[in-house]
Phi, psi and omega in degrees: 000320178294320181298320179294323179293324177298317179292316177299319176301312179298319173297316179301315180296318178294324177293325179287328178290323178297313182297320177301317180293318175295325179294317176300319174296318177296314184297318181298317181292321181285319183286337172282349184254351182259171177275174177299322182291318176292330182290328172299312179295321181290328175295317175297321173301321181296308184282333167295320177295322178301310182293321181290334172295314175301320181292329178289330173295312183296311187272320182281326183263328182252347174078018177265132180262125183237128175247021187236014183292339175293330175295318180293324172298323181297323179295321179292323180290320178289326172301317177295322181289325181283335177269344178232066184286333183207183185288338183281353176301133181250013180290127178299145183300321182293323177291325176298313178294323179292325180287323173300316176297321181293320177297316178295325175295321176303312182296322177295328174297314183293312182287327177293323178289324177289332180260003185299330185263001183268150181222151172056232181295337179292318179291322181293321176300315185292321178287332174299317181296324180293319178296329184276323190280323192292314180300336179288342179296326177294329177285327180288318179255064183300321182293332184256332184247003167091357179062216182292331175291340183070184181250133174289147178244119181286122179297134178296148171289146176292113183293159181302316179301321177295318174304314180297318183294315181296320179294322179296325187273323188242350185077008178214155179289136178288141176285169181291334182292318177290325176300314184292318175306312177303315182297314174302318182283326174296322173302314177300313183297315183296321181296314180296319180294325179289315181292328178291321178289324179292325180285343176266356182273184176303322181299313179298325179291326174296320179298310184298324176292321177298319179296316184289318184200103185293323184292316177295321176295323180288323175294330177280002173096016182266133179281105184299319182290324179292318179300320180292317184294316181299316180295323175293325180288322175294320179297318178302317181302316180295321179294322177296323172298313178294327174294324178294322182288325177302316182297317179292324182284316182284331185066033179193137175243107184229152180300326182295347175271352188228047175281179176307321181311313185297314179301318178289331176298314178297319179293324173297325176295320181295319183287319176298309181293326181123127181295138178082356183250124171295316177299322175294326176298315178295321182292319177295324180291323177292323179296316180285340178282307187273338186295321181297321179295321178296317181293322177296316176296320178292317180297325179291316177298331177280359174104005181279152175288171182298324181286318180294324180291323181289327175292343179287337185297315177300322179299316178295322173310304185297313180300314179301315177302313181293319182295316182294320181291326182282315183270333186223075184297341181262014184078178190288314182289329177294318177298318178296315179302317180296319180293322175300312185298319180297323178291324181283336187293128180291149182289142176297150179297145179294146179295146179295152185285327179226154178295155178290137175292153184293144179297157179291335181286323178293320183291319180293324179295317179295321177300314184298317182294329181282333176271002180284127180291000000 
């Protein structure tokens, strides 16, 4: 049994690695072909998808509802800003991202332990308070964290190997904007690879067991508090990585970027894409990234002013959300999965044209029963 489980794990790892390599190739091809403006939009999709992937693990696999992931992203962004305050900063970019993730993991441990005994609306309320309180910390420590203006983030220099690779692929040196887009998408791919393997492991099965039936999971020997805390910590790590990418892309860590709207945006991406689906989290992040621009362009072409066209986006958000909830309760990827399963399911045999005649044994039994005195 253990040998079979190891073989299945190795096959799963190879499959996930293959998808990750194909993802790197696809991202490289796309980013070399688009403009800097599209690269900025793709970067936004990447950091939203990274944070939404952690939230879908927490909500979709473990059943915990969090409204405070924007605050966790703020911790990662401010850590990045403190480590890259100006162009003279010499901290390697990889180390900056890792430290941002570690800081967010530490915060995830504290919040996860405190919220381990909370369920449903109580957990949502606690994380909502976190989302409201954390941006205010920057206002309280204005001299260190920049207050309302925030902290500037120095964009990293493009390393020599990236310049050589970019010139080899496109014939021109990549800009800093595209370099940050590459970093953001590489972070997303690594995060998805780790989360996909973790969700298929024993830890992921424990998360699902706690989500499906807490009593049965506890009777099976699963520590409910430990499972919840571990899911929250993993989700916080993904949010920290997404916050670091946001700071690099925006080049600023300010309280206005991490309001409750960001937390609700992440939850919306998870619900639209499908709870428990990493692909759905990426799809939802892409929808929320490109939908405002598409709606604004359509409104402008229809004769609306720029302000009116921009105000049209929240309305379309709401309409899309309602339509998905009504027509696809399991999200976009959940609905696609159900359709694929229905197509693969064999069709039931056609009903017979005439009823089967009673068997001889049944007839004899009936006759015998009728003649019994």
